[in-house]
C-alpha positions in Angstrom: 0.0 0.0 -0.2 1.7 3.5 -0.7 1.5 6.2 1.6 1.1 9.6 0.6 3.2 11.0 3.1 2.0 13.9 5.3 3.5 17.3 4.5 5.0 19.0 7.7 4.6 22.6 8.1 7.0 24.8 9.7 4.3 26.1 12.2 1.0 24.9 12.6 -2.1 26.9 13.9 -3.6 26.0 17.3 -7.3 26.6 18.2 -7.4 25.2 21.6 -8.6 28.8 22.9 -11.3 28.8 20.2 -13.3 26.7 22.6 -13.6 29.4 25.2 -17.1 30.9 25.3 -15.8 34.0 26.3 -17.8 34.0 29.8 -15.8 34.5 32.7 -14.8 31.3 34.1 -15.9 29.4 31.2 -13.0 28.1 29.4 -9.5 27.3 29.6 -7.8 30.7 28.5 -10.2 33.2 29.9 -10.3 34.7 26.1 -13.1 36.8 25.0 -13.1 35.9 21.0 -15.6 36.8 18.4 -16.1 35.4 15.0 -15.3 38.4 13.2 -11.8 38.7 15.1 -11.0 35.0 14.1 -11.8 35.4 10.5 -9.2 38.3 10.6 -6.9 35.7 12.0 -7.7 33.3 9.7 -7.6 35.8 6.6 -4.0 36.6 7.8 -2.7 33.2 8.3 -3.9 32.2 4.9 -2.2 35.2 3.1 1.0 34.3 5.1 0.8 30.7 4.0 0.3 29.1 7.2 -2.3 26.0 6.4 -2.6 23.5 9.0 -5.1 23.9 11.7 -5.1 22.0 14.7 -8.3 21.3 16.9 -10.0 18.7 18.9 -13.5 17.8 19.7 -13.2 18.3 23.3 -11.6 21.9 22.8 -15.0 23.6 24.3 -16.7 20.2 23.7 -17.4 21.3 19.9 -17.0 24.8 19.9 -13.6 25.0 18.7 -14.5 22.6 15.7 -17.6 24.5 15.0 -16.2 27.9 14.6 -13.2 26.7 12.8 -15.4 24.9 10.3 -17.7 28.2 9.8 -14.6 30.3 9.3 -12.7 28.0 6.8 -15.8 27.6 4.5 -14.7 30.7 2.6 -11.3 28.9 1.6 -10.9 26.1 -0.8 -10.6 22.5 1.0 -7.4 22.1 -0.7 -6.1 25.4 0.4 -5.8 24.0 4.1 -5.4 21.1 6.3 -7.4 20.1 9.2 -5.9 18.3 12.2 -8.2 16.9 14.9 -8.7 14.2 17.4 -10.3 11.3 19.3 -10.2 11.7 23.0 -10.6 8.3 24.6 -11.9 9.9 27.6 -14.7 11.4 26.0 -15.7 8.1 24.0 -19.5 7.2 23.6 -20.6 3.7 24.2 -21.4 2.6 20.7 -19.7 -0.5 18.8 -17.2 2.0 17.3 -16.9 5.1 19.3 -13.6 6.5 17.1 -15.9 6.2 14.0 -18.5 8.0 15.5 -16.3 10.9 17.0 -14.8 11.2 13.6 -18.4 11.7 12.1 -19.2 14.4 14.6 -15.7 16.1 13.9 -16.5 16.0 10.0 -19.9 17.5 10.5 -18.7 20.4 12.8 -16.0 21.2 10.6 -17.9 20.8 7.1 -15.8 18.7 5.4 -15.6 14.9 4.3 -11.9 14.2 5.4 -9.4 15.0 7.9 -5.8 15.2 6.8 -4.4 14.5 10.1 -6.2 12.3 12.9 -5.0 11.7 16.3 -5.6 9.4 19.2 -5.3 12.1 22.0 -4.5 10.5 25.1 -3.3 6.9 25.5 -6.0 5.3 27.5 -5.5 1.8 25.9 -3.3 1.8 22.8 -4.1 -1.9 22.1 -7.9 -1.1 22.0 -8.1 2.2 20.3 -5.3 2.2 17.7 -6.7 -0.7 15.6 -9.9 1.5 14.9 -7.7 4.1 13.0 -7.3 1.4 10.0 -10.8 1.3 8.7 -11.0 5.2 8.8 -7.6 5.3 6.6 -8.7 2.7 4.4 -12.0 4.7 3.8 -10.1 8.0 2.8 -11.9 10.0 5.5 -8.6 10.2 7.4 -5.6 11.0 5.4 -2.8 10.5 8.0 -2.9 9.5 11.7 -0.7 10.4 14.6 -0.8 9.8 18.4 -0.6 12.7 21.1 0.4 12.6 24.7 2.1 8.9 24.4 5.2 7.7 25.7 7.8 5.7 23.5 6.8 2.4 24.4 3.0 3.4 23.3 4.1 5.2 20.3 6.2 1.9 19.4 3.2 -0.4 19.9 0.7 2.1 17.9 3.3 1.7 15.0 3.3 -1.9 15.3 -0.6 -2.1 15.1 -0.8 0.3 12.1 2.4 -1.5 10.5 0.5 -4.9 10.3 -1.9 -3.1 8.1 0.8 -1.2 5.8 0.0 2.0 7.8 2.1 3.7 10.3 2.3 6.7 12.5 2.8 9.7 10.5 3.2 12.2 13.6 3.7 12.6 17.1 2.0 15.7 19.3 3.3 16.2 22.9 3.7 19.1 25.1 7.4 20.4 24.6 8.5 23.8 25.5 11.6 25.6 27.0 10.2 24.8 30.4 9.2 21.3 29.5 11.4 18.9 27.6 10.1 16.0 28.9 9.5 14.2 25.3 13.5 15.1 24.4 14.6 13.4 27.9 12.7 10.4 27.1 14.2 9.7 23.6 10.8 10.4 21.8 12.5 13.3 19.7 15.2 11.0 18.9 12.8 8.1 18.0 11.0 10.7 15.5 14.1 11.6 13.9 15.3 8.2 13.4 11.9 7.2 12.1 11.3 10.3 10.0 8.2 11.2 11.9 7.2 14.9 12.1 6.8 15.8 16.1 4.3 18.4 16.8 5.0 20.6 19.9 2.1 21.9 21.8 2.3 24.5 24.6 5.4 26.0 23.3 4.6 29.2 25.0 3.2 27.7 28.2 -0.3 29.4 27.6 1.3 32.8 27.4 3.7 32.6 30.2 6.6 32.4 28.1 5.5 35.4 26.0 6.9 38.1 28.4 3.8 40.0 28.5 2.8 38.4 32.3 4.6 39.3 35.3 3.3 39.2 39.0 2.2 42.6 38.5 0.6 41.8 35.4 -0.8 38.2 35.9 -2.6 35.9 33.3 -6.5 36.5 33.4 -8.3 36.0 36.8 -10.7 32.9 36.8 -9.0 31.1 34.0 -7.2 27.5 34.2 -4.0 28.6 32.8 -3.8 31.7 35.6 -4.2 28.9 38.2 -1.5 26.9 36.4 1.1 29.7 36.0 0.5 32.7 38.0 2.5 31.2 41.2 5.5 30.8 39.0 5.8 33.8 37.2 8.7 35.2 39.6 10.6 32.4 38.8 10.3 32.7 34.8 11.4 36.4 34.8 15.2 35.6 33.9 14.2 33.2 31.3 11.5 35.8 29.6 14.0 38.7 29.9 16.6 36.6 27.9 14.0 35.6 25.3 13.4 39.4 25.0 17.1 40.5 24.5 17.7 37.8 21.7 14.4 39.0 20.1 15.4 42.6 20.5 18.6 41.8 18.1 16.3 40.2 15.4 13.8 42.9 15.5 11.1 40.5 17.1 9.5 39.7 20.4 9.9 37.1 23.1 7.4 34.6 21.9 8.7 34.4 18.7 12.1 33.3 19.9 10.6 30.5 22.1 9.0 29.4 18.8 12.3 29.8 16.9 13.6 27.5 19.6 11.0 24.8 19.1 11.7 25.0 15.3 15.6 24.8 15.6 15.1 21.7 18.0 13.6 20.0 14.7 9.8 20.1 16.1 6.8 21.7 14.4 5.3 24.1 16.8 1.4 24.3 17.1 0.8 28.0 18.0 -2.6 29.3 19.5 -3.8 32.1 17.2 -6.3 34.5 18.5 -5.4 37.9 17.4 -4.1 38.9 13.7 -0.7 40.1 15.3 -0.2 36.4 16.5 0.4 35.7 12.8 2.8 38.3 12.5 4.8 36.7 15.3 4.7 33.4 13.4 6.2 34.9 10.1 9.1 36.6 12.4 9.5 33.1 14.2 10.2 31.3 11.1 13.0 33.4 9.7 14.8 33.8 13.3 18.1 31.7 13.3 19.4 31.0 17.0 23.0 30.1 17.7 24.0 27.2 19.6 25.0 29.6 22.4 21.4 31.2 22.4 19.8 27.7 22.7 22.2 26.7 25.1 21.8 29.8 27.4 17.9 29.6 27.0 18.0 26.0 28.0 20.1 26.7 31.1 17.7 29.5 32.4 15.0 27.4 31.5 16.3 24.6 34.0 17.1 27.1 36.5 13.4 28.2 36.8 12.9 24.6 38.3 9.2 24.6 37.9 7.0 21.9 36.5 4.2 22.8 33.7 3.1 19.5 33.1 -0.8 19.2 32.3 -3.0 17.9 34.5 -4.0 15.3 31.5 -0.2 14.3 31.2 1.7 11.7 32.5 5.6 11.6 32.6 7.1 10.6 29.4 9.9 8.2 30.5 8.4 4.7 30.1 
């Protein structure tokens, strides 16, 4: 069976925050987003050549997918790629919960195929991975990946797919200057050796690495990200100051450098875009080249923060 290899972008566009309803306390990010505002984001991203949109059913329980589907209607389907996910923890009780969740995602996104479909969390690799095979055969899913899986789970998923003539074509884990668990566990090396793209999410740690927030100007009250990060902002100052000083030399901003670091490490960062100027940052990040010394210094400052930004949904990656 010939596999049409997945074309990996330099940067992917994240829509986790698009699931927020805008009501205080309802939603992970505390974002107030309007459809008109997000249409501007999409227009700018499209013009700049960013074409892969990453979402999931569980982002706002369908809100992110619905909004994204609505906004992308004006573009030809061949002009963008869609990445969404099957989340075992939200599976229904039918005979085939994976196919069912996919159908719901297709309907919300207004499409008849998904370019990249993920198993979001590794609840039971032997149970869920084989369910991807009929979806690949049907053409409703073009490529598959796994997210938040450790190395032995990735290898098992790859073996299961391999027996049917398919393979894991992408890995997506939390990876940032503050959280290099996938690197330490050998997952980045595995991806390099197997020529599998590694997609890094939470590269900016939900805004904590943008340099915009400080103890005096914390993340939005009442949001989950404020609970997670506001307490550690004092420890992050030396690192965000360094990101800012490298950025100044490149006519860029701190988050652009954090994104450029993830690209320099051989990963494809998935960056949440909620404002048109976020797209400008992605354009800058794509053209920043960091020296080996920059990278070493950033990583040393990141290690010195001594914070743990592992999400509540994640387990340690060391097998």
